[in-house]
N, C-alpha and C positions, 0 to 999 in steps of 0.2 A: 719639697725641692731646696735645693741647694746653691744659693745665687755665687754667681763669679764673683771674684774679688774686683774691687774697683780698681784696677791699675792707671796711672797714669798715661796721658797722651805722649806721642812719641817727643824726644829730646828736641828742643827747639834749636839745637847745632844743627842736627840732621836735615830739619826742613831747610834752615839757611843754607845749607851745604847744598842742597838740590836746586834751591831758589839761583844760589852761585853759578852751579853747572849749566842752568839752562842760559844766564846772561853770558857766562864766558862762552857758550857754545854760539850764541848769537852773535859775540863779538869776533870770535875766529871765522865763522862763516861770511861775516860781512867783509871781514879783509880779505878774504877769499875771491871776491868779486872783482878785487885788481888783478888776478892773475888772468893774462892774456892767452886767450884760449888758441891762439895761433901762432904767436913767438915764444910762449910759455907752457905749450902744450901738455908735455911729458911730466912738469911739475903740478901743473892745475890737476892733472890726472891723478898723480901720486895723493894729493892734498886730498882730493875729494873720496879716493880710494880709503885714506887713513880715517877721516871722518864718516864715511860709510859703516867701516869695521866697526867704530866704538859704538853705531847706531844700532848694527847686527847684534852687538853683544850686550847694549841694554835691552834689545826685545828678546833675546835668547833668556837673560837673567828675569827680565820681567815674567815670562811664562812659567820660570821656576817659581818665583814669588808666587805666582796664582796656582802652581801645581797644575798647570795645563802644559800640552804639549806645544811644539813650536815648530816649524817648516825648513828651518836652515840647516842645511849639511854642514857649514863651514862656518867661521866666524865673519866671513864677509861675502857678497854674494858675486855668481858670475859676472853679471854685469853691473857696469858702474852707473849711477844714477845721474841725472843731470844736477847741478848744484841747485837751480831753484828747487825741484823735488825732494834734495837730502834735505835742504834748508828747511822746507815745510814740515818733513816727515819727523826731523828732530825736535822741532818746535812742540809738534803733538806730542811726542814721547816725553819731552820734557815737563811737559804741562801735567800729563798723566802721573808722572815720578812725582811730582811736588804734591799734587793730590793725595797719592798713594801715601807716600810719608807721612803726610798730616794727619791722617785718620788712624794710623798704628798705634798699637801700646806697649808696654814693656814685655808684657808675655809673648805676643808676636815678634817682637824683634828677637827674642831670645829664642824662637822656635827653629830648632835644626830642620833642615830641608835635603833629602837626598835628591841627587839628579845623575845623569851621564853627561860628559863634556862631549863637544862634538865630534872628539877623536876617540871615543867609546869608554873613555877612563870614568870610574865612578868617582863622586864628590858628595860631601857634605860640608854645608854652610849653615849660619844661622840667616834668618832674615836680614839683621843688621850687618854680618859679615858681608852678605850679599851688595848690599847698598853701598857699603864705604868700597868695596871693590871697585861698583860703577863710578864713584867720584873719584878715586885715584887713576883708575884707569882711563876715565876721560881725559884727566890734567895731563897724564903722561901723552897722550895721543894729540891733544891741542899742543903741546910744546913742541913735538915732532912737525908739525903744520906751520908753527910760528918760525920755527929753523927753516922752512923751504922759503916762508915768506921773506925772512931776514936775510936770506943767501941772494935773494932778487931785488934786494934793497926797496921792499915793502915793509914798511914800519909793521910789526906783529903788534898785536892788541896786548895791552898790560893787564891780563887777566887773572890779577892775584886777588883772593879773599878778600885782604884789605882794601883793596880799591873797591871791589863790590860794596862792602858795608859800608864805606862813606859817602858811596854814589846813591845809595839808597836810602842813607840816613845821614843827611850832611850835617846836622847838628853835632854829630859826632866829631868834627872839627872844631867846633867851639869849646872844648874842655880847656 
């Protein structure tokens, strides 16, 4: 029996990026609590829809990573979840992704996966490309929510990677 090569574990930066994504999602969702459901109803609804879209896309690609079917017909749901329900769902999803990327090796990262987009178009991406897509996709949409907050004079979180690194490792400030 031939043994498989001993591939190194996932790059630490990929794990850090998914920990950052979880932290940044927590930050923006906490800031969204300040959106008033009465006077800022439309903006609050839009912000929740945007973050729900990121959650749905994460779930679609999670299914692709696992080579399982997903139940989504589009990249958002017909109904809008409550902010507490969405916050809980995103937290669980983010924890899953941190655990998932922590267990991958180089061979798995470079494996190409074929799938269909929700519009029916065919696609092929490596696991690594999918994971990087989820990082950048989430950042793009958190920025859109941050812009909504700023236009309403609510300070959006400074959810940059450098702040995350220095917050989780304060000793980095002592160099």
